[in-house]
C-alpha positions as CSV (number, residue, x, y, z in Angstrom):
1,M,0.1,0.0,-0.1
2,T,1.2,3.5,-0.6
3,T,1.6,6.1,2.1
4,D,-1.4,8.0,0.9
5,Q,-3.6,4.8,1.2
6,V,-2.2,4.0,4.7
7,L,-3.2,7.7,5.8
8,I,-6.7,7.4,4.3
9,G,-7.3,3.9,5.9
10,V,-6.1,4.9,9.4
11,G,-8.1,8.3,9.2
12,L,-11.1,6.4,8.0
13,I,-11.0,3.8,10.6
14,L,-10.7,6.3,13.4
15,V,-13.6,8.4,12.1
16,L,-15.7,5.4,11.6
17,A,-15.0,4.2,15.2
18,V,-15.7,7.4,17.0
19,G,-18.6,8.5,14.6
20,S,-20.3,5.2,15.4
21,Q,-20.1,5.6,19.1
22,I,-21.4,9.2,18.9
23,L,-24.3,7.8,16.7
24,A,-25.1,5.2,19.3
25,S,-25.1,7.6,22.1
26,R,-27.5,9.9,20.2
27,L,-29.8,6.8,19.6
28,R,-29.4,5.5,23.1
29,I,-28.3,2.1,22.2
30,P,-25.2,0.0,22.8
31,A,-22.3,1.2,20.6
32,L,-21.6,-2.4,19.3
33,I,-24.9,-2.4,17.6
34,V,-23.6,0.3,15.4
35,L,-19.9,-0.5,15.2
36,L,-20.3,-3.9,13.9
37,P,-22.4,-3.2,10.8
38,I,-20.4,0.0,10.0
39,G,-17.1,-1.9,10.0
40,F,-18.5,-4.8,8.0
41,A,-20.1,-2.2,5.3
42,A,-16.7,-0.2,5.2
43,G,-14.7,-3.4,4.5
44,A,-17.0,-4.4,1.8
45,L,-17.1,-1.0,0.1
46,S,-13.3,-0.2,0.5
47,D,-10.0,-2.0,1.0
48,D,-8.5,1.0,2.6
49,V,-9.9,-0.3,6.1
50,D,-8.5,-3.7,5.8
51,P,-6.2,-4.1,8.9
52,E,-4.2,-7.0,7.4
53,R,-3.2,-4.7,4.5
54,L,-2.5,-1.7,6.6
55,L,-0.7,-3.5,9.4
56,G,0.3,-6.9,8.1
57,V,1.6,-9.4,10.6
58,A,1.5,-6.8,13.3
59,F,-2.2,-6.7,13.4
60,S,-2.7,-9.8,15.7
61,P,-0.1,-8.8,18.2
62,L,-1.6,-5.2,18.5
63,V,-5.0,-6.6,18.9
64,S,-3.7,-8.8,21.8
65,L,-2.1,-5.8,23.5
66,A,-5.2,-3.6,23.0
67,V,-7.3,-6.2,24.6
68,A,-4.8,-6.3,27.5
69,V,-5.3,-2.7,28.1
70,I,-9.1,-3.2,28.0
71,L,-8.8,-5.9,30.6
72,Y,-6.5,-3.8,32.8
73,D,-9.1,-1.1,33.0
74,A,-11.7,-3.8,33.8
75,G,-9.6,-4.9,36.7
76,L,-9.4,-1.5,38.0
77,G,-13.2,-1.5,38.5
78,L,-13.3,-5.0,40.3
79,D,-13.7,-4.7,44.1
80,L,-12.6,-7.8,45.9
81,A,-14.6,-6.7,48.9
82,R,-17.8,-7.3,47.1
83,L,-16.9,-10.9,45.8
84,R,-17.9,-12.8,48.8
85,G,-20.5,-15.3,50.0
86,H,-23.0,-16.5,47.3
87,T,-21.9,-13.8,45.0
88,R,-18.2,-15.3,44.8
89,R,-19.8,-18.9,44.5
90,V,-21.9,-17.9,41.5
91,V,-19.0,-16.1,39.8
92,V,-16.6,-19.1,40.4
93,R,-19.2,-21.5,39.0
94,L,-19.8,-19.3,35.9
95,I,-16.3,-19.5,35.0
96,W,-15.3,-23.2,35.9
97,I,-18.5,-24.9,35.2
98,G,-20.1,-22.4,32.7
99,V,-17.1,-22.4,30.2
100,P,-16.9,-26.2,29.8
101,I,-20.7,-26.5,29.4
102,T,-20.8,-23.6,26.8
103,W,-17.7,-25.0,25.0
104,L,-19.1,-28.5,24.8
105,L,-22.7,-27.6,23.7
106,G,-21.4,-25.0,21.1
107,A,-19.0,-27.5,19.6
108,I,-21.6,-30.3,19.4
109,L,-24.2,-28.1,17.5
110,A,-21.6,-26.3,15.3
111,A,-20.4,-29.3,13.6
112,P,-23.6,-30.5,12.1
113,L,-25.2,-27.0,11.7
114,L,-22.1,-25.3,10.1
115,G,-20.9,-28.4,8.2
116,M,-17.5,-28.1,10.1
117,S,-15.1,-30.8,10.9
118,R,-14.9,-31.9,14.5
119,R,-11.7,-30.0,15.2
120,G,-13.2,-26.8,13.6
121,A,-16.2,-27.2,15.7
122,V,-14.3,-27.7,18.9
123,M,-12.3,-24.4,18.0
124,L,-15.4,-22.4,17.3
125,G,-17.0,-23.7,20.7
126,A,-13.8,-22.6,22.6
127,I,-14.0,-19.0,20.8
128,L,-17.7,-18.5,21.8
129,V,-17.4,-19.1,25.5
130,V,-16.2,-15.6,26.2
131,S,-18.3,-12.6,27.0
132,G,-16.4,-9.6,28.3
133,P,-16.7,-6.3,30.2
134,T,-16.7,-4.2,27.0
135,V,-20.1,-5.6,26.0
136,V,-21.6,-6.5,29.5
137,G,-20.6,-3.1,31.1
138,P,-22.5,-0.9,28.5
139,L,-25.4,-3.1,28.5
140,L,-25.7,-3.2,32.3
141,G,-25.4,0.8,32.2
142,F,-28.6,0.7,30.2
143,V,-30.4,-1.9,32.4
144,R,-29.3,-0.6,35.9
145,P,-29.9,-4.0,37.5
146,K,-29.6,-4.5,41.3
147,D,-26.0,-4.2,42.7
148,R,-25.5,-7.9,43.3
149,L,-26.3,-8.8,39.7
150,Q,-24.2,-6.1,38.4
151,H,-21.2,-7.4,40.4
152,I,-21.8,-11.0,39.4
153,L,-22.0,-10.0,35.7
154,V,-19.0,-7.6,35.6
155,W,-16.9,-10.2,37.3
156,E,-17.9,-13.0,35.1
157,G,-17.1,-10.8,31.9
158,S,-13.8,-9.6,33.3
159,L,-12.6,-13.0,34.1
160,I,-13.9,-15.1,31.5
161,D,-12.1,-13.1,28.8
162,P,-8.5,-14.0,29.8
163,V,-9.6,-17.5,30.5
164,G,-11.3,-17.8,27.2
165,G,-8.3,-16.3,25.4
166,I,-6.0,-18.9,26.9
167,L,-8.5,-21.7,26.2
168,G,-8.6,-20.5,22.5
169,A,-4.8,-20.6,22.2
170,L,-4.5,-24.1,23.8
171,V,-7.3,-25.4,21.5
172,F,-5.8,-23.8,18.6
173,H,-2.5,-25.6,19.1
174,A,-4.3,-29.0,19.9
175,V,-6.4,-29.0,16.7
176,V,-3.5,-28.2,14.4
177,S,-1.3,-30.9,15.9
178,S,-1.8,-34.6,15.0
179,S,-4.9,-36.3,16.2
180,K,-2.8,-38.6,18.4
181,H,-2.0,-35.8,20.7
182,H,-5.1,-33.7,20.5
183,F,-6.0,-33.0,24.3
184,R,-3.3,-35.4,26.0
185,S,-1.8,-32.5,27.9
186,G,-4.6,-30.0,27.6
187,V,-5.0,-29.5,31.3
188,A,-1.2,-29.3,32.1
189,D,-0.9,-26.7,29.4
190,F,-3.8,-24.6,30.6
191,L,-2.4,-24.6,34.2
192,V,1.0,-23.6,33.0
193,S,-0.5,-20.7,30.9
194,M,-2.4,-19.6,34.1
195,G,0.7,-19.7,36.0
196,V,2.6,-17.6,33.5
197,G,-0.3,-15.0,33.4
198,V,-0.5,-14.9,37.2
199,A,3.3,-14.6,37.5
200,G,3.3,-11.8,35.1
201,G,0.7,-10.1,37.0
202,V,2.6,-10.4,40.2
203,V,5.7,-8.8,38.5
204,G,3.6,-6.1,37.0
205,A,2.0,-5.3,40.3
206,G,5.4,-5.2,42.0
207,L,6.7,-3.1,39.2
208,L,3.8,-0.5,39.8
209,W,4.3,-0.6,43.6
210,G,7.9,0.3,43.1
211,L,7.1,3.2,40.6
212,F,4.6,4.7,43.0
213,R,5.9,3.9,46.5
214,V,9.5,4.6,45.7
215,L,9.6,7.1,42.8
216,R,6.3,8.9,43.8
217,L,5.2,9.5,40.3
218,G,2.6,12.1,39.9
219,E,-0.8,11.7,38.1
220,V,0.1,12.4,34.5
221,L,3.5,10.5,34.4
222,G,1.9,7.8,36.7
223,T,-1.0,7.3,34.2
224,T,1.4,6.8,31.3
225,A,3.6,4.5,33.5
226,Q,0.7,2.2,34.0
227,L,0.0,2.1,30.4
228,A,3.7,1.2,29.7
229,A,3.8,-1.2,32.4
230,V,0.6,-3.1,31.3
231,I,1.6,-3.4,27.5
232,G,5.1,-4.3,28.5
233,V,4.3,-7.0,30.9
234,A,1.4,-8.3,28.5
235,A,3.8,-8.4,25.6
236,F,6.5,-10.4,27.6
237,C,3.9,-12.9,28.8
238,D,2.5,-13.4,25.3
239,V,5.9,-14.2,24.0
240,V,6.6,-16.7,26.8
241,R,3.1,-18.3,26.2
242,D,0.3,-17.2,24.0
243,D,-2.5,-15.0,25.4
244,T,-1.1,-15.1,29.0
245,G,-0.8,-11.3,28.8
246,L,-4.6,-11.1,29.3
247,I,-4.3,-12.7,32.7
248,A,-1.5,-10.6,33.7
249,A,-3.3,-7.4,32.7
250,V,-6.4,-8.4,34.9
251,M,-4.2,-9.3,37.8
252,M,-2.3,-5.9,37.6
253,G,-5.7,-4.1,37.5
254,L,-6.8,-5.9,40.5
255,A,-3.6,-5.1,42.4
256,V,-4.0,-1.4,41.6
257,A,-7.6,-1.3,42.7
258,D,-7.7,-3.6,45.8
259,L,-4.4,-4.4,47.4
260,P,-3.2,-2.1,50.2
261,G,0.1,-0.5,49.9
262,I,-0.2,0.3,46.2
263,D,-1.3,4.1,46.2
264,V,-1.5,4.6,42.4
265,P,-3.0,8.0,41.2
266,A,-5.0,6.1,38.6
267,R,-6.7,8.6,36.1
268,R,-9.7,6.5,35.4
269,P,-11.2,8.9,32.8
270,F,-8.0,8.6,30.7
271,F,-8.3,4.9,30.7
272,E,-12.1,5.0,30.1
273,T,-11.4,7.2,27.1
274,L,-8.6,5.0,25.9
275,V,-10.7,1.8,26.3
276,S,-13.6,3.4,24.4
277,L,-11.2,4.4,21.5
278,I,-9.7,1.0,21.4
279,L,-13.1,-0.8,21.4
280,G,-14.3,1.2,18.5
281,L,-11.0,0.7,16.6
282,L,-11.0,-3.0,17.2
283,F,-14.7,-3.8,16.2
284,V,-14.4,-1.8,13.1
285,T,-11.1,-3.5,11.9
286,I,-12.1,-6.8,12.8
287,S,-15.7,-6.5,11.3
288,A,-13.9,-5.1,8.0
289,T,-12.2,-8.5,7.7
290,V,-15.5,-10.2,7.2
291,T,-16.4,-10.3,3.7
292,P,-20.1,-10.7,2.3
293,E,-19.0,-13.7,0.4
294,S,-17.9,-15.5,3.6
295,L,-21.3,-14.9,5.0
296,R,-23.3,-16.3,2.1
297,H,-23.5,-19.9,3.4
298,V,-22.8,-19.1,7.0
299,A,-25.4,-16.5,8.2
300,L,-28.4,-18.5,8.8
301,P,-26.7,-21.6,10.3
302,A,-24.8,-19.2,12.6
303,L,-28.0,-17.5,13.7
304,G,-29.3,-20.9,14.6
305,L,-26.1,-21.5,16.8
306,A,-26.6,-18.1,18.4
307,A,-30.3,-19.0,19.2
308,F,-29.1,-22.3,20.7
309,L,-26.5,-20.6,22.8
310,V,-29.0,-18.0,24.1
311,L,-32.1,-20.1,24.6
312,A,-30.4,-23.3,25.8
313,A,-26.8,-23.2,26.8
314,R,-26.9,-20.0,28.8
315,P,-30.0,-20.8,30.8
316,L,-28.5,-24.3,31.7
317,V,-25.2,-22.6,32.7
318,A,-27.1,-20.1,34.9
319,A,-29.2,-22.8,36.4
320,V,-26.3,-24.8,37.3
321,S,-24.2,-21.9,38.6
322,T,-27.0,-20.6,40.9
323,A,-28.1,-23.8,42.2
324,G,-28.2,-23.7,46.0
325,T,-27.6,-20.1,46.4
326,D,-29.8,-17.3,48.0
327,L,-30.2,-15.5,44.6
328,T,-33.9,-14.8,43.7
329,R,-35.7,-16.4,40.8
330,G,-35.6,-13.0,39.0
331,E,-31.9,-12.7,39.5
332,R,-31.2,-16.3,38.2
333,G,-33.5,-15.6,35.3
334,F,-31.5,-12.5,34.3
335,I,-28.2,-14.1,34.7
336,G,-29.6,-16.7,32.1
337,W,-30.4,-13.9,29.9
338,M,-27.1,-11.9,29.7
339,A,-24.2,-13.4,27.7
340,P,-23.3,-11.2,24.7
341,R,-20.2,-12.1,22.9
342,G,-17.6,-9.3,22.4
343,I,-14.1,-8.2,21.5
344,V,-12.1,-11.2,22.7
345,A,-14.3,-13.7,20.7
346,A,-13.8,-11.5,17.5
347,A,-10.0,-11.1,18.4
348,T,-9.4,-14.9,18.9
349,A,-11.4,-15.8,15.8
350,S,-9.4,-13.2,13.8
351,T,-6.1,-14.4,15.1
352,F,-6.6,-18.2,14.7
353,S,-8.8,-18.6,11.6
354,A,-6.1,-18.0,9.0
355,G,-3.7,-20.6,10.8
356,L,-6.5,-23.1,10.9
357,V,-7.3,-22.7,7.2
358,A,-3.5,-23.1,6.5
359,A,-3.5,-26.2,8.5
360,G,-6.3,-27.7,6.4
361,I,-8.8,-28.0,9.2
362,G,-12.4,-28.6,7.7
363,G,-14.6,-25.6,8.0
364,A,-12.0,-23.3,9.5
365,H,-12.9,-20.6,6.9
366,K,-16.3,-20.4,8.6
367,I,-15.0,-19.6,12.0
368,L,-14.6,-15.8,11.7
369,P,-17.8,-15.1,9.8
370,A,-19.7,-17.4,12.2
371,T,-18.3,-15.7,15.3
372,F,-19.2,-12.3,13.6
373,V,-22.8,-13.3,13.2
374,V,-23.0,-14.7,16.7
375,I,-21.6,-11.4,18.1
376,V,-24.0,-9.3,16.2
377,A,-27.0,-11.5,16.9
378,T,-26.3,-11.7,20.7
379,V,-25.3,-8.0,21.2
380,T,-28.5,-6.9,19.3
381,L,-30.9,-9.3,21.1
382,Y,-29.6,-8.6,24.5
383,G,-29.2,-4.8,23.8
384,L,-32.9,-4.6,22.7
385,T,-34.3,-6.9,25.2
386,A,-32.3,-6.7,28.5
387,S,-34.1,-3.7,29.9
388,P,-37.6,-5.0,29.5
389,V,-36.6,-8.5,30.6
390,A,-35.0,-7.0,33.8
391,R,-38.2,-4.9,34.5
392,R,-40.3,-8.0,34.0
393,L,-38.1,-10.1,36.5
394,G,-38.1,-7.3,38.9
395,V,-34.4,-7.0,39.2
396,V,-33.9,-3.2,38.1
397,R,-32.7,-0.8,40.9
398,L,-35.2,1.5,42.0
399,S,-35.4,4.8,40.1
400,R,-35.6,6.9,43.4
401,S,-32.7,9.1,43.9
402,R,-29.8,7.8,46.2
403,P,-27.8,10.8,47.1
404,L,-24.5,10.9,49.0
405,L,-24.0,13.6,51.5
406,V,-20.4,14.2,52.3
407,G,-20.1,15.9,55.7
408,G,-21.2,15.1,59.4
409,D,-22.1,18.4,61.1
410,P,-25.4,18.5,62.9
411,W,-27.2,20.5,60.0
412,V,-25.9,17.9,57.4
413,V,-27.1,15.0,59.5
414,D,-30.5,16.6,59.9
415,L,-30.6,17.2,56.1
416,G,-30.0,13.4,55.6
417,V,-32.7,12.5,58.1
418,A,-35.1,14.9,56.2
419,L,-34.3,13.4,52.9
420,R,-34.7,9.9,54.3
421,S,-38.1,10.9,55.7
422,A,-39.1,12.2,52.2
423,G,-38.6,8.6,51.1
424,L,-35.1,8.7,49.6
425,E,-32.3,6.1,50.3
426,V,-29.5,8.3,51.9
427,L,-25.7,7.4,52.1
428,M,-23.5,9.7,54.2
429,W,-19.7,10.0,54.5
430,A,-17.5,11.9,57.0
431,G,-13.9,11.8,57.8
432,E,-14.0,12.5,61.5
433,E,-14.8,9.8,63.9
434,E,-17.2,12.1,65.9
435,Q,-19.1,13.0,62.8
436,R,-19.3,9.3,61.8
437,E,-20.7,8.4,65.2
438,R,-23.3,11.2,64.7
439,I,-24.4,9.8,61.4
440,G,-24.6,6.3,62.9
441,Q,-26.8,7.5,65.7
442,A,-29.1,9.2,63.3
443,G,-29.8,5.7,61.7
444,I,-28.5,6.7,58.2
445,E,-26.4,4.3,56.3
446,L,-22.7,5.2,56.5
447,A,-20.4,4.8,53.5
448,P,-17.2,2.7,53.9
449,G,-14.2,4.7,55.2
450,E,-12.3,4.2,52.0
451,L,-15.2,4.9,49.6
452,L,-14.4,8.5,48.8
453,A,-10.6,8.0,48.6
454,A,-11.1,4.9,46.3
455,T,-13.4,6.7,44.1
456,T,-11.2,10.0,43.8
457,G,-8.3,7.7,43.1
458,G,-10.2,6.3,40.2
459,A,-10.4,2.7,41.6
460,A,-14.1,2.4,41.1
461,E,-17.3,4.4,40.4
462,L,-19.9,5.1,43.1
463,E,-22.3,2.3,42.2
464,G,-26.0,3.3,42.7
465,I,-25.3,6.8,43.8
466,T,-27.3,9.3,41.8
467,A,-25.9,12.6,43.1
468,V,-23.0,13.7,45.5
469,Y,-23.1,16.8,47.6
470,F,-20.1,18.2,49.3
471,L,-21.2,19.9,52.6
472,T,-18.1,20.0,54.6
473,A,-16.5,23.1,56.3
474,E,-13.4,22.8,54.0
475,D,-13.9,24.9,50.9
476,D,-10.9,23.7,48.9
477,F,-11.8,20.0,49.8
478,N,-15.4,20.5,48.5
479,A,-14.3,22.1,45.4
480,L,-11.5,19.8,44.3
481,A,-13.3,16.7,45.2
482,A,-16.3,17.8,43.2
483,V,-14.2,18.3,40.1
484,I,-12.5,15.0,40.6
485,L,-15.8,13.1,41.2
486,R,-17.6,14.6,38.2
487,G,-18.4,11.9,35.8
488,S,-18.1,9.1,38.3
489,V,-21.8,9.1,39.4
490,E,-24.9,8.7,37.4
491,G,-26.2,12.3,38.2
492,T,-24.6,15.5,39.2
493,V,-21.9,16.5,41.8
494,H,-22.6,19.7,43.8
495,R,-20.7,21.6,46.5
496,L,-21.4,24.5,48.9
497,N,-20.3,28.0,47.8
498,A,-17.2,29.4,49.3
499,P,-17.8,32.6,51.4
500,P,-16.5,35.9,50.2
501,E,-13.9,35.9,53.1
502,S,-12.9,32.4,52.3
503,H,-9.0,31.7,52.5
504,G,-9.2,28.8,50.3
505,V,-6.5,28.4,47.7
506,V,-8.7,27.2,44.8
507,A,-12.4,27.1,46.1
508,P,-13.2,30.8,45.2
509,F,-11.8,30.3,41.6
510,I,-13.5,26.8,40.7
511,G,-16.8,26.9,38.9
512,G,-19.2,24.1,38.8
513,E,-22.6,23.3,40.5
514,V,-22.9,25.3,43.6
515,L,-25.6,24.6,46.0
516,F,-28.3,26.9,47.5
517,G,-28.2,30.7,47.3
518,A,-25.1,32.4,47.1
519,D,-25.4,33.5,50.8
520,L,-26.0,29.9,52.1
521,T,-22.4,29.0,52.7
522,W,-21.1,26.5,55.5
523,P,-20.5,29.3,58.1
524,A,-23.8,31.0,57.3
525,I,-25.7,27.8,57.8
526,S,-23.9,26.8,60.9
527,R,-24.5,30.2,62.5
528,R,-28.2,29.9,61.8
529,Y,-28.3,26.4,63.3
530,Q,-26.7,27.6,66.5
531,H,-29.4,30.0,66.8
532,G,-32.2,27.4,66.4
533,A,-32.6,26.9,62.6
534,A,-33.6,23.6,61.5
535,V,-34.0,21.6,58.1
536,V,-37.6,20.5,57.8
537,G,-39.9,19.1,55.1
538,Q,-43.4,20.1,54.0
539,P,-45.7,19.6,51.0
540,A,-44.9,22.0,48.2
541,G,-48.5,23.3,48.1
542,D,-48.3,24.6,51.7
543,A,-47.2,28.2,52.2
544,V,-43.5,28.7,52.9
545,P,-43.2,30.6,56.2
546,P,-41.2,33.8,56.1
547,G,-37.5,33.7,56.3
548,C,-37.1,30.1,55.1
549,D,-34.7,29.0,52.3
550,L,-35.6,26.3,49.9
551,L,-32.8,23.7,49.8
552,F,-34.2,20.7,47.8
553,L,-37.3,19.4,46.0
554,V,-38.3,15.6,46.2
555,R,-40.3,14.8,43.3
556,R,-43.2,12.5,43.5
557,D,-41.3,9.9,41.4
558,G,-38.5,10.0,43.9
559,S,-36.1,12.1,41.9
560,L,-34.2,14.9,43.9
561,D,-33.7,18.5,42.5
562,P,-31.4,20.8,44.4
563,V,-31.5,24.6,44.6
564,T,-28.4,26.1,43.1
565,N,-26.9,29.4,42.8
566,S,-28.4,29.7,39.2
567,T,-31.4,27.7,39.2
568,T,-34.6,27.1,41.3
569,P,-36.6,24.1,40.4
570,H,-40.2,24.6,39.4
571,L,-42.7,23.4,42.2
572,R,-45.4,21.0,41.7
573,P,-48.2,20.5,44.2
574,D,-47.3,16.8,44.8
575,D,-43.6,17.5,45.5
576,T,-42.0,17.7,48.9
577,V,-39.8,20.7,49.7
578,L,-37.0,20.9,52.3
579,L,-36.4,24.1,54.0
580,L,-34.0,25.8,56.2
581,T,-35.8,27.8,58.8
582,P,-34.5,31.1,59.8
583,G,-33.6,30.3,63.5
584,G,-33.9,32.7,66.4
585,Q,-36.5,32.7,69.2
586,D,-39.3,33.9,66.9
587,A,-38.5,31.6,64.1
588,T,-41.7,29.8,62.7
589,R,-41.1,26.3,61.9
590,P,-43.3,24.7,59.3
591,P,-44.9,21.4,60.1
592,E,-43.0,18.1,59.9
């Protein structure tokens, strides 16, 4: 290819990847539903987006390293503290029991349905066991299932990808070898591969520990150091043994997120942006390698295979994996209706199909197009049906607001009590032990002590939190934490306004969503409280007593609208208003 063709191809792939994701966000559908057909159409209409022509032999290794970065980011979001009890039991079963069942059933049906040899069908079955966080995560973001379901499915997707990648590599080497030695040492090879991956993860975690505990790297350099460490360790592991870099990447992500002593300033938004871009590029390029000619005699049988995996194999895996646990019937049903195939299936099929064809494996040329059809079918089906199925099974999180109040002063605790009385599920966090005791005595759920630190460090999102309100006496803390947390919650992040006489370094100069009126700063509210003010609630239709300030509106549907320095939400008769009374001996308090 000429230089101009390479430039056109690279530019076109990037534009298609990002453009597809923008279109999907406007249509409010998972991006994969757009990426796959766009990549396929681009590959059919132009040779400029053919990754094998653009990159040659470098395509497969680059795909493997890109997937390692995706899995490292997935590992950053895994919280070991939540993997316990029946949740852990289900996740372990989904991996160690679900993978063999799916592999076996997929291979048994693929041979007669697609007209493949036994070895080709075994390879396709191994490829189709994986799911992945890059497809499960966006789908769950649309569905918003209950926390336990979210944890189970995200853990399964994050762990099954490296296991499936290693399984694919082992099966590939087995099927291209002589039939006499097909699976004689398969278990030993698998354990060796797992050992190499785990060892690589330990080395990588130790490397990051040294970088951040000894060298004290800052955020920008620390973020790029993480990226270099993940790619370097994954590349070395893949050289030692195929696809073991995926295990190492997940292990490194888990170490950064969960192990004590590794204080890494992970800039999660950077990795989220990078993963989003990588995901778009991979799906466009891999889809472009599927030709219309290759789908001609594969599409309908592959749709039949996808239907079997969705309607028979996955429900069976879910039933076996959840047996004897305390999961509800609805939770078991939803696990049985959530197994989309994603980037690792596409990457594995793309990597090994050419080698299988060259080895003369019967039906090997059908593996990539069949995998493409299964990915499109499962992502589209689950993307369009997951939300109504979750609602029908009763496993969707309540739509009512779940605010997090940061601060533990008496007026903040009273605000939490008033919000709870209005029907909201309130969570509070405070740094001082006295404030935490006050929160506990009020009967309000106290966030874990490490919650705020973990989130501001980028280790995990605040799951289930719909809004965060910073109400402490530290103006700079409120301002900086609000900036850092923005984008880590489903809703908005607000802070108290800094008073004109504030000695804060940054608070007076940082914009953003400021709560209440300009005069309702922390000192002003505290002074009023010392003179008898209170936070109270009343129906919006009742007259507001003189001197009261409107703080929040709790809507009939459970949503929460704060008053800010720029907007006052419109009152409706069926709303509940939270007011700050004026205080003083003559202050009139509205009825509770």
